[in-house]
N, CA, C and O of each residue as an XYZ file, in Angstrom:
320
protein
N     -48.334    -40.240     58.615
C     -46.906    -40.351     58.819
C     -46.473    -39.246     59.778
O     -46.954    -38.115     59.696
N     -45.566    -39.582     60.683
C     -45.044    -38.626     61.647
C     -44.254    -37.513     60.946
O     -43.636    -37.734     59.904
N     -44.285    -36.336     61.529
C     -43.590    -35.178     60.976
C     -42.093    -35.435     60.817
O     -41.534    -35.159     59.756
N     -41.434    -35.958     61.852
C     -39.988    -36.175     61.774
C     -39.622    -37.175     60.685
O     -38.615    -37.000     59.999
N     -40.414    -38.205     60.521
C     -40.167    -39.202     59.481
C     -40.393    -38.603     58.092
O     -39.606    -38.842     57.176
N     -41.464    -37.827     57.937
C     -41.762    -37.181     56.658
C     -40.615    -36.263     56.227
O     -40.167    -36.312     55.082
N     -40.148    -35.429     57.155
C     -39.085    -34.475     56.828
C     -37.816    -35.161     56.338
O     -37.155    -34.668     55.424
N     -37.477    -36.289     56.940
C     -36.269    -36.997     56.514
C     -36.501    -37.800     55.236
O     -35.611    -37.861     54.387
N     -37.675    -38.416     55.077
C     -37.943    -39.227     53.876
C     -37.960    -38.403     52.598
O     -37.433    -38.831     51.571
N     -38.563    -37.226     52.660
C     -38.671    -36.412     51.447
C     -37.478    -35.492     51.242
O     -37.408    -34.781     50.239
N     -36.546    -35.497     52.176
C     -35.305    -34.761     52.001
C     -35.309    -33.302     52.437
O     -34.367    -32.570     52.131
N     -36.337    -32.867     53.137
C     -36.314    -31.492     53.646
C     -35.250    -31.339     54.724
O     -34.655    -30.271     54.869
N     -35.009    -32.413     55.485
C     -33.913    -32.474     56.443
C     -33.157    -33.770     56.207
O     -33.744    -34.763     55.777
N     -31.862    -33.769     56.483
C     -31.034    -34.935     56.149
C     -31.262    -36.139     57.054
O     -31.203    -37.283     56.605
N     -31.525    -35.871     58.339
C     -31.654    -36.979     59.278
C     -32.906    -36.818     60.129
O     -33.330    -35.702     60.428
N     -33.488    -37.949     60.514
C     -34.662    -37.925     61.379
C     -34.296    -37.362     62.752
O     -35.104    -36.668     63.369
N     -33.094    -37.652     63.231
C     -32.654    -37.133     64.527
C     -32.624    -35.604     64.517
O     -32.972    -34.972     65.514
N     -32.216    -35.017     63.412
C     -32.213    -33.559     63.281
C     -33.643    -33.028     63.316
O     -33.910    -32.001     63.941
N     -34.554    -33.718     62.653
C     -35.964    -33.317     62.656
C     -36.523    -33.346     64.083
O     -37.243    -32.433     64.486
N     -36.194    -34.380     64.835
C     -36.648    -34.468     66.232
C     -36.069    -33.336     67.062
O     -36.767    -32.744     67.884
N     -34.796    -33.035     66.850
C     -34.135    -31.976     67.599
C     -34.776    -30.616     67.314
O     -35.042    -29.846     68.237
N     -35.021    -30.326     66.045
C     -35.622    -29.043     65.675
C     -37.042    -28.905     66.216
O     -37.436    -27.822     66.648
N     -37.815    -29.994     66.197
C     -39.171    -29.925     66.739
C     -39.149    -29.752     68.251
O     -39.980    -29.028     68.799
N     -38.212    -30.403     68.931
C     -38.148    -30.265     70.391
C     -37.713    -28.856     70.799
O     -38.043    -28.402     71.895
N     -36.981    -28.165     69.932
C     -36.565    -26.781     70.202
C     -37.629    -25.767     69.775
O     -37.466    -24.567     69.999
N     -38.714    -26.240     69.164
C     -39.784    -25.345     68.735
C     -39.510    -24.621     67.437
O     -40.105    -23.575     67.179
N     -38.622    -25.155     66.614
C     -38.261    -24.493     65.361
C     -39.061    -24.969     64.145
O     -38.804    -24.530     63.024
N     -40.029    -25.865     64.361
C     -40.849    -26.359     63.254
C     -42.304    -26.005     63.533
O     -42.836    -26.293     64.606
N     -42.937    -25.373     62.544
C     -44.347    -25.015     62.661
C     -45.141    -25.695     61.556
O     -44.660    -25.866     60.435
N     -46.363    -26.078     61.894
C     -47.309    -26.606     60.913
C     -48.516    -25.670     60.934
O     -49.143    -25.479     61.976
N     -48.830    -25.098     59.796
C     -49.966    -24.187     59.670
C     -49.937    -23.090     60.734
O     -50.975    -22.717     61.280
N     -48.736    -22.574     61.025
C     -48.588    -21.463     61.954
C     -48.505    -21.829     63.425
O     -48.391    -20.939     64.268
N     -48.557    -23.116     63.759
C     -48.483    -23.551     65.154
C     -47.267    -24.438     65.354
O     -46.938    -25.252     64.491
N     -46.599    -24.283     66.491
C     -45.438    -25.114     66.807
C     -45.865    -26.584     66.827
O     -46.899    -26.932     67.398
N     -45.051    -27.443     66.195
C     -45.406    -28.858     66.052
C     -44.417    -29.758     66.769
O     -43.237    -29.434     66.901
N     -44.917    -30.888     67.228
C     -44.092    -31.932     67.840
C     -43.675    -32.925     66.753
O     -44.275    -32.964     65.679
N     -42.645    -33.728     67.040
C     -42.139    -34.725     66.087
C     -43.207    -35.759     65.733
O     -43.199    -36.303     64.628
N     -44.118    -36.033     66.652
C     -45.137    -37.069     66.432
C     -46.373    -36.563     65.695
O     -47.310    -37.331     65.476
N     -46.397    -35.291     65.308
C     -47.541    -34.741     64.575
C     -47.775    -35.558     63.308
O     -46.827    -35.864     62.585
N     -49.021    -35.912     63.035
C     -49.376    -36.673     61.833
C     -49.587    -35.711     60.664
O     -50.524    -34.913     60.666
N     -48.716    -35.797     59.681
C     -48.751    -34.934     58.499
C     -50.000    -35.215     57.670
O     -50.428    -36.360     57.525
N     -50.578    -34.130     57.124
C     -51.727    -34.247     56.229
C     -51.409    -33.495     54.935
O     -50.614    -32.555     54.938
N     -52.017    -33.903     53.856
C     -51.835    -33.218     52.579
C     -52.344    -31.784     52.722
O     -53.385    -31.549     53.336
N     -51.626    -30.849     52.167
C     -51.852    -29.397     52.159
C     -51.407    -28.701     53.448
O     -51.640    -27.502     53.597
N     -50.771    -29.419     54.386
C     -50.163    -28.769     55.545
C     -49.028    -27.869     55.056
O     -48.341    -28.195     54.088
N     -48.838    -26.744     55.727
C     -47.724    -25.842     55.436
C     -46.697    -26.015     56.556
O     -46.987    -25.761     57.725
N     -45.496    -26.449     56.180
C     -44.422    -26.699     57.141
C     -43.431    -25.549     57.053
O     -42.974    -25.185     55.969
N     -43.106    -24.984     58.208
C     -42.103    -23.920     58.271
C     -41.000    -24.382     59.209
O     -41.250    -24.649     60.385
N     -39.784    -24.477     58.694
C     -38.637    -24.927     59.472
C     -37.720    -23.730     59.687
O     -37.256    -23.110     58.730
N     -37.463    -23.413     60.954
C     -36.590    -22.298     61.302
C     -35.156    -22.772     61.440
O     -34.841    -23.935     61.187
N     -34.304    -21.864     61.840
C     -32.893    -22.194     62.005
C     -32.045    -21.382     61.050
O     -32.450    -20.306     60.610
N     -30.858    -21.899     60.726
C     -29.938    -21.183     59.836
C     -30.541    -20.968     58.457
O     -30.392    -19.904     57.857
N     -31.221    -21.989     57.969
C     -31.806    -21.931     56.630
C     -33.321    -22.109     56.743
O     -33.805    -23.228     56.914
N     -34.061    -21.017     56.647
C     -35.517    -21.087     56.757
C     -36.099    -21.793     55.539
O     -35.730    -21.506     54.400
N     -37.013    -22.719     55.802
C     -37.675    -23.457     54.725
C     -39.174    -23.409     54.980
O     -39.627    -23.647     56.100
N     -39.938    -23.103     53.947
C     -41.385    -23.180     54.011
C     -41.834    -24.054     52.846
O     -41.478    -23.804     51.695
N     -42.621    -25.085     53.158
C     -43.045    -26.028     52.124
C     -44.477    -26.483     52.360
O     -44.945    -26.553     53.496
N     -45.159    -26.787     51.272
C     -46.512    -27.322     51.335
C     -46.449    -28.822     51.039
O     -45.763    -29.246     50.109
N     -47.161    -29.615     51.827
C     -47.208    -31.066     51.637
C     -48.143    -31.367     50.468
O     -49.320    -31.008     50.500
N     -47.614    -32.032     49.429
C     -48.416    -32.400     48.265
C     -48.902    -33.837     48.340
O     -49.991    -34.151     47.858
N     -48.106    -34.711     48.939
C     -48.447    -36.124     49.055
C     -47.642    -36.717     50.203
O     -46.665    -36.125     50.662
N     -48.061    -37.888     50.660
C     -47.374    -38.562     51.759
C     -46.819    -39.875     51.230
O     -47.579    -40.701     50.725
N     -45.508    -40.087     51.336
C     -44.910    -41.328     50.816
C     -45.314    -42.542     51.649
O     -45.565    -42.438     52.849
N     -45.368    -43.688     50.985
C     -45.708    -44.929     51.688
C     -44.483    -45.787     51.947
O     -44.533    -46.701     52.769
N     -43.399    -45.513     51.269
C     -42.163    -46.278     51.455
C     -40.967    -45.376     51.266
O     -41.029    -44.177     51.540
N     -39.887    -45.952     50.800
C     -38.683    -45.167     50.530
C     -38.920    -44.227     49.356
O     -39.711    -44.519     48.460
N     -38.226    -43.100     49.374
C     -38.378    -42.098     48.317
C     -37.031    -41.894     47.639
O     -36.039    -41.582     48.298
N     -36.996    -42.068     46.321
C     -35.772    -41.817     45.553
C     -35.527    -40.317     45.481
O     -36.466    -39.522     45.527
N     -34.256    -39.936     45.368
C     -33.917    -38.508     45.294
C     -34.663    -37.805     44.169
O     -35.159    -36.693     44.355
N     -34.747    -38.433     43.019
C     -35.384    -37.786     41.865
C     -36.905    -37.683     42.004
O     -37.538    -36.958     41.236
N     -37.508    -38.394     42.969
C     -38.957    -38.351     43.169
C     -39.388    -37.463     44.327
O     -40.585    -37.332     44.586
N     -38.448    -36.856     45.023
C     -38.768    -36.087     46.232
C     -39.686    -34.898     45.967
O     -40.537    -34.583     46.799
N     -39.529    -34.237     44.827
C     -40.330    -33.040     44.553
C     -41.816    -33.348     44.360
O     -42.629    -32.424     44.317
N     -42.184    -34.611     44.245
C     -43.593    -35.001     44.132
C     -44.325    -34.857     45.467
O     -45.554    -34.800     45.497
N     -43.582    -34.798     46.560
C     -44.179    -34.840     47.889
C     -44.280    -33.484     48.578
O     -44.999    -33.357     49.569
N     -43.583    -32.473     48.081
C     -43.683    -31.137     48.667
C     -43.387    -30.079     47.625
O     -42.768    -30.348     46.595
N     -43.851    -28.846     47.921
C     -43.587    -27.696     47.065
C     -42.999    -26.613     47.949
O     -43.620    -26.204     48.930
N     -41.795    -26.140     47.605
C     -41.164    -25.064     48.371
C     -41.924    -23.751     48.122
O     -42.274    -23.422     46.989
N     -42.163    -23.025     49.195
C     -42.910    -21.778     49.086
C     -42.043    -20.549     49.281
O     -42.527    -19.429     49.116
N     -40.766    -20.725     49.631
C     -39.917    -19.550     49.835
C     -38.787    -19.498     48.858
O     -37.980    -18.569     48.897
């Protein structure tokens, strides 16, 4: 699954367009390296999102469809 889609599906960011914007500005890192929106997420990747509200999260699972709000915590673990 693409990074921008993952971020919006699991609720780390509200919109996919915002995820694309942050990646194009270089504010999203995967495992310490700047990532593009098309990066393919893998389990155990560490995502760091910069900006006003810094977020660091570990990928626990990759969703296959829509994700309910109450199920979002199954897919990532906040590290900060």
